[in-house]
C-alpha positions in Angstrom: 43.4 -3.7 3.4 39.8 -3.2 3.2 39.0 -4.1 6.8 41.8 -1.9 8.1 39.9 0.9 6.3 36.7 0.0 8.1 38.4 -0.1 11.4 39.6 3.7 10.6 36.7 4.8 9.7 34.8 3.3 12.8 37.4 4.8 14.8 37.1 8.3 13.3 40.3 8.2 11.6 38.9 8.2 8.1 36.0 9.7 5.9 34.5 9.5 3.0 35.2 12.8 0.7 33.5 13.9 -2.5 36.1 16.5 -3.6 37.6 16.0 -7.1 41.1 15.5 -7.7 41.5 19.0 -8.7 39.8 20.2 -5.6 41.9 18.0 -3.2 45.0 19.5 -4.6 43.5 23.1 -4.0 42.5 22.5 -0.7 45.6 21.0 0.5 47.3 24.2 0.7 51.2 24.9 -0.2 54.1 25.0 1.6 54.0 28.3 3.5 50.0 28.0 3.7 47.9 25.8 5.6 45.1 23.4 3.8 41.4 23.8 4.3 39.3 21.0 5.6 37.3 19.2 3.4 33.5 20.0 3.4 32.7 16.4 4.2 35.5 15.9 6.9 32.6 15.8 9.6 30.6 13.0 8.1 29.3 10.7 10.9 30.9 7.5 11.0 27.5 5.7 9.9 27.6 7.7 6.8 31.2 7.0 6.0 30.9 3.3 6.4 27.3 3.4 4.3 29.6 5.6 1.6 32.6 3.2 1.4 30.6 0.2 1.3 28.8 1.5 -1.5 32.2 2.7 -3.1 33.1 -1.1 -2.8 29.8 -2.1 -4.5 30.8 -0.1 -7.5 27.7 2.2 -7.0 30.2 5.7 -8.0 31.9 6.7 -10.9 35.9 7.0 -10.9 37.2 9.9 -9.2 33.6 11.0 -7.9 34.6 9.9 -4.1 37.8 9.0 -2.3 38.7 7.5 1.3 40.9 10.1 3.1 42.6 9.9 6.6 41.7 12.4 8.9 45.0 13.9 10.3 45.8 17.6 10.0 45.4 20.1 7.1 47.9 22.4 8.7 50.7 19.8 9.1 53.8 21.5 7.6 54.3 17.8 5.8 51.9 18.1 2.7 51.7 14.2 2.9 49.9 14.2 6.1 47.1 16.6 5.0 44.4 14.1 4.9 45.9 11.7 2.3 44.0 9.6 0.2 43.6 6.0 1.3 41.3 4.4 -1.3 39.9 5.5 -4.5 37.5 4.5 -7.4 38.9 2.8 -10.3 36.9 0.6 -12.5 39.4 -1.2 -14.1 40.4 -5.1 -14.2 43.3 -6.0 -12.1 46.0 -8.4 -13.3 45.4 -10.8 -10.3 41.8 -10.3 -9.0 40.2 -9.4 -12.1 37.0 -7.1 -11.7 36.5 -8.3 -8.0 37.3 -4.9 -6.7 36.8 -1.3 -7.9 38.5 0.7 -5.1 42.2 0.5 -4.7 44.6 1.6 -1.9 47.0 4.3 -2.5 50.8 3.5 -2.0 51.3 5.6 1.1 48.5 3.5 2.9 49.1 0.0 1.4 53.0 -0.2 1.6 53.5 0.0 5.4 50.2 -2.1 6.2 51.7 -4.7 3.5 55.1 -4.7 5.0 53.6 -5.0 8.5 51.5 -7.9 7.6 54.5 -9.7 6.1 56.6 -9.1 9.5 58.9 -6.7 7.7 60.7 -4.7 10.3 62.8 -2.6 8.1 61.7 -1.0 4.8 64.7 0.3 3.0 63.9 3.1 0.2 65.4 5.6 -2.0 65.9 9.1 -0.9 62.6 10.2 -2.8 60.5 8.9 -0.5 61.9 10.4 2.8 59.3 13.0 3.0 56.8 10.0 2.7 58.3 8.3 6.0 55.7 9.8 8.0 53.2 7.5 6.4 54.8 4.5 8.0 53.6 6.0 11.4 50.6 7.5 10.1 47.2 6.7 11.9 46.6 3.6 9.9 49.5 2.0 11.3 47.7 1.8 14.7 45.5 -0.9 13.1 45.9 -4.2 14.8 49.0 -5.5 12.8 52.0 -7.9 14.0 54.7 -5.3 13.9 55.6 -1.8 12.9 58.3 -1.4 10.0 61.0 1.2 10.1 61.6 3.1 7.0 65.3 3.9 6.4 66.4 5.8 2.8 69.5 5.6 0.9 70.6 7.2 -2.3 70.6 5.4 -5.5 73.8 3.8 -6.8 74.3 5.1 -10.2 76.7 4.0 -13.0 77.8 6.3 -15.7 76.4 5.9 -19.3 74.2 3.3 -17.7 70.4 2.9 -17.6 69.6 1.9 -14.0 65.8 3.0 -13.6 63.3 -0.1 -13.7 60.5 2.0 -15.2 63.0 3.0 -18.0 64.3 -0.4 -18.6 60.7 -1.6 -18.6 60.2 0.7 -21.4 63.5 -0.5 -23.4 62.2 -4.1 -23.0 58.5 -3.3 -24.0 59.4 -1.3 -27.0 61.9 -4.0 -28.2 64.9 -1.8 -28.0 66.8 -4.5 -26.3 66.1 -8.3 -26.8 64.6 -9.0 -23.1 65.7 -8.7 -19.4 68.5 -11.2 -20.0 70.1 -8.9 -22.4 73.7 -7.4 -21.0 72.2 -3.7 -21.4 69.8 -4.6 -18.5 71.9 -4.3 -15.6 69.4 -6.7 -13.2 69.8 -10.0 -11.8 68.3 -11.9 -14.6 71.0 -10.5 -16.8 73.4 -12.5 -14.8 72.2 -15.5 -16.5 74.3 -14.5 -19.5 77.4 -14.6 -17.4 78.0 -10.9 -17.7 77.5 -9.7 -14.2 78.4 -12.4 -11.6 76.9 -11.9 -8.3 79.8 -12.0 -6.0 81.6 -8.9 -7.7 78.2 -7.5 -7.6 78.0 -7.7 -3.7 81.9 -6.7 -3.6 80.9 -3.4 -5.8 78.0 -2.5 -3.6 79.9 -3.3 -0.1 82.6 -0.7 -1.5 80.1 2.0 -2.5 78.7 2.3 1.0 75.6 3.7 2.2 75.0 7.3 1.7 72.1 10.0 1.3 73.4 11.8 -1.3 73.6 11.1 -5.2 76.6 9.2 -6.0 78.2 8.2 -9.6 80.5 5.3 -10.0 82.3 4.7 -13.4 82.6 1.1 -15.3 86.4 1.1 -14.1 85.4 0.8 -10.4 83.2 -2.1 -11.4 86.2 -3.7 -13.3 88.2 -3.4 -10.2 85.7 -5.1 -8.2 85.4 -8.1 -10.6 89.3 -8.3 -10.9 89.4 -9.1 -7.2 87.2 -12.4 -7.6 
């Protein structure tokens, strides 16, 4: 990721910006008004390389500088108005410890990670539709082995059932349930309790189909799929 960021800087497609997060939002504009170029958008390649390497070395405080893609501040898609690629965050990582104090943003890391892993199709839920442009952003022109295609689909919802991983994690962390293997958590690890066999799950998912609109299913539909196994 870091080497690709250096590549973007040297090719004039990224720059180090000193705007605060609040200023970045202010300069971004609105859905009906174009954004305003950052005062640091025209920094030289040499200055950007020097500042980014000093960001990597930990010389600057959190939020004081970011690395941004140089795209189009008048783009109708706000996600393409010079999005942030790297930000400073002096915090230990659960895998790399204190080796890094700059971290890539999701829209930058996601398509590059998929490309490096040889993923051809990235399947996302509908809230990422406006971010599809990031899979074809300027950073995907880096020398990567493939260029994944993003496809969105609507979430499958079961009535009276918590399906969100974020909300399920909260239930587990706050000890409202005994763990991920409890029947209250509709995840594969819950299958170990024999509550949610995999074959009915696959049949139910196939029957529900692929949709772009939010859909709700009831437990009788699930029970029908279970009865066919």
